[in-house]
N, C-alpha and C positions, 0 to 999 in steps of 0.2 A: 127337431124342429127346433125352433131357438126360443125357448123357453126366459131369454135372460131380460129384468125390468131394464128401465126407464128411469135416469136419475135426471130429475134436472137442475140447473142453476141456481133458482130459487130454492131447492129443497136443502141446497149444500149451502145456503148463506143460513134460511134460518136453524140447521143444525152445528154450523160454526156459532153462529151468535149466542145459540140458549148455550152448549157444551163449553164452548172455549171465547167466552167474550170479550179476550183479550187480545183475540185475534179477530174481531167479530168489522173491524171499517176495513180488513183488507179485501183488495179486487178477491172476485171467485171467479176463474172461465175453464172453460175442457181443454182438455189437452190433447191437440190431431188426432195423434196414434194413440190411443187410449188401451188399448189393447180387447182379448174373449173376456177375461176372468172377472177384472174388472172397470168400474167408471171411474175415469182417471179425471181431475179439477185440480188446476191451476189456486192456490194458494198465496197472493202477495206475488215478490218476484223469488221467494228462497225455500218454499216450503212446498208440495205436494201432498193432494189426498186422493186417495183411494177407496176404491168402495166396490166388495163382489156384488156381480152382473146377477148371482142365484145364489141359492141356498145350499149347492154342492162347492159354495167356494168357500161359505161362510169360515171353515175353520181355518184356514191360511189366515185370517186375520190375528189371531191371537198368537200363533206359530211363529209368525215373524216376529211378533212380535219378543216371543220369550228367547227366539235365537239370532236375529240378526245381529244382537251388540257383544253376543258371544263368537259367532262368525267374525265379522266384521275386521279386527284387530289382527287375524292372523294372514288376512288374505292380501298380495300384490296389486291388487284393484279396488276401487271403494263401490260398496254398495249400499246398498239404504239405509238409511239411518230413522228408526223412529222415534217419533215426536210424542206422541199423542194417540191414545185409543179412545174414539168415537166409540158411542152407543146407540141400538133402534133409537128412532124417533121421526116425528114429521113427514111417517107414511113410509119412511125407508126402514128393513125391518133388520137388517145385519150388524153387524158389528163391525167399522172403518178404522182409517187410519190415516196418521197426517206423519210424513216423513220427509227429511232434508229434500228440498229439489237438488239433484244430482242434472252437472250439465254434460252435452255430447246429443248427438243425432242418433239414433237407433241405424244399425248395421244396413237394416230395408232399404235405406235409402242413398246408400253408397253401394250398393252392389255391381253397380255398373262400372267404377272407375277407383276402386280401392283394390287394395295388393292384399290377397286372400292370403299368400303364403305369411305374411305380418298376420294378417288376424289367427291364420293358427296359429302362429307362436303365442301369440297372446294370450288366446284363451285357453290352449295348453299349459299355461303360464299360472294360470286362474285356475282351470280343473287340478292340474297338480297338487298349488295350496290347498285349494278345500278340502282331496283327499285327505291331506296329512294333519287337519285338526281333527283331536280329538271327538270322536266317535261314539263313543260307549253307553252315551246318556239322553241321544240323540233318537226320535220319533222313528222306528221303524215302518220302512215303505207300508203303504197298504192304504185304504180307500181316503185317506185324507190328501194325498197325494199322488192318486189315480195309478197308485203301485208304481211310481218311475223305482227304480233300485229294488222291486219286486220279482215276480217270476210273469215271464210272458207267456205263461201258459194263460194267465187270467184273459189273454184277448183270443185264445187259439180261434174258438167259432166264430169271432168280431171277424179274424182276417182269413179264414176262410171261405167266409161269406162272402165280402165284399171281393173274392178273389175272383168267383166264382161268376159273380158279378158283372165285373169288369175283363172277362175272359176276351170279349171281341176287342178289347184292342191291348192287353197285353199278354206277355209268356205267362198262362196261370201257371202250369208248371215248372218253369225257375221259379217264380213268386215261392211255391209251396215248398220247392228245395229247399231256397232262401230261409225261408221260413222254420220250417221241421230242424236244420242243424241247428240255428238259434235256439231250439229248444230244445235240444240234445246237449247244453250244460247248462252248468249254473256257476258263481262265484264262489269259491271255494272259501275264499278267506275272510277275515272278519268284514263285516260292513264299513262302509266309509261314508263322506258324506255328499249326495249328489243336490245337485242344483232342480235338477227333473224339466229342464225347459229352455235347454242352452238354444235358442235359438233369434234369430236375426231383427227381431222387436225388441228381442230384451239385452242387447248388448248395444252398449253406447262409444259413440267413433268421436275424438277430438282431432282432427289434423290427420287421419288416415289409422290411429291408433287406438286401441282400446282405451277406453277412457272410462270404462263402470259395468257393471252387472246387476241387472232391476230385477223383479220379481222372484223370491224367490218361495211361493206357494207350493210350487209343488217339489219342494228339500223335502229330505229323507236320509234314509242311512239305509244302504246297501248295497249293491250293484252295479257301480260305476256305466255301462257296458250302456242306461240311457240318458247319457249325458251324453252320446258319441253322434245323435244321428246330425249334426254339425257337419260332419263329414261326407253327406249324404245330399243332404237339402239343400247345401249355401258351397260348399268348396268345391272343387273341380279335382280331378286327377293331379296335380303336381302338388295341388294344396293341402291333399288330404295326405299325404304323401309327410308333408310336413307335419302336420297335425298326427300322424301316426308317429313318429319318428321321436316330436316332441312328448310321448306319454308311453309310462311304463305299464302297457297293460299285455296282455296274450293272445295270440290269435283268436281263443275261443269266444276272448272276450269283446272281439272287435267282430264276432260271426253274430254275436247279441246283440249288438248294435244294427249291426244292418237287418234282424229282427226288428227292432224298435223304428226301426230308418223305414222299413216294408209294411210295415202294419201302418206306421201315421200315416203312409202316401196310398195306401191302399181304402181305408175309409173314408180319406178325402175325396179324393180319383175319386169314387162310388155315390159319396152326397152330393158332390159341388158339378159332375160335369152335367152340360145341358141348362147351368146354370147359373154359377160360378168359374167364370171361365180364366180369371188370374190363379184361383185357388187350383184347380183342373190343372192348369198347364206346371205350375209347382209342383204337383203330385205325377206327373208324368217324368216331370226332369230328376226328381229324387227315385223315382224307379229305375230310370236308364241309369243313374250313375251307382246303386245297387245292383243292378246287374249285373254291370263291367265290372264290378269291383268284385264281385262274387267271380264273375269270369277266370279275374286277373289272379285270385286268389284260389280259386283251384288247379290250375293249370301249373304255378309257379311251383 
């Protein structure tokens, strides 16, 4: 069930006027691809407003305000810069943010004609930079970021239930083989910074190259395998190989990455088939890529 709230342009205008009168005269308009966790609006030409769409995303706001200014200077690509922290009001129940606008278009809009190997190189460069930042004081994976960077075991029951319900169209035994292999290891080193949602909607491109990475709501500290899902839900065999060579991660970490990818694809296919055909097909493709990559790895 979708319990996300609706936020109107008029609400946003009133919030801005009441809390940040210096920007009251600026135009407010919805962002076309707003995302799932937040309702997003342009504020003038140089700013973006992001507002959590449900209570479970509320903790992301202050976390981003706390950590993005520290992460940004160490990364090879721009990330959001918080400018102001808004508070509940005008019927809107959560804290919200104003950020500097970042130019670029989501990778999701360019998948048919972009060089995926170049995308793989750029994203790997970003992840390498992120993982090298001191994470000793960062927030450990947990409910605040839906356990990205934490243990896959949190989703064990969910993954098995979804696999059983879609067994009429996928190889359930193979899916569970991949899942159990992912559960069989853990990140043995010090936790590193994890973005938590390296997805085609959060990677901005300009002229075919990565120009910015957005939406750090699921960031935290832990196992970097959660940031590998792009390898199967966007990349193909060739670009996945490029991605893997550019990241200094062992086979067990890639196995857990396949676990994150198969979990997400199973639950989305289970929820969306017969309804949202685009998301169901996205899930089927991801499952095919995970299966093929696992079999190749197993036979190597």
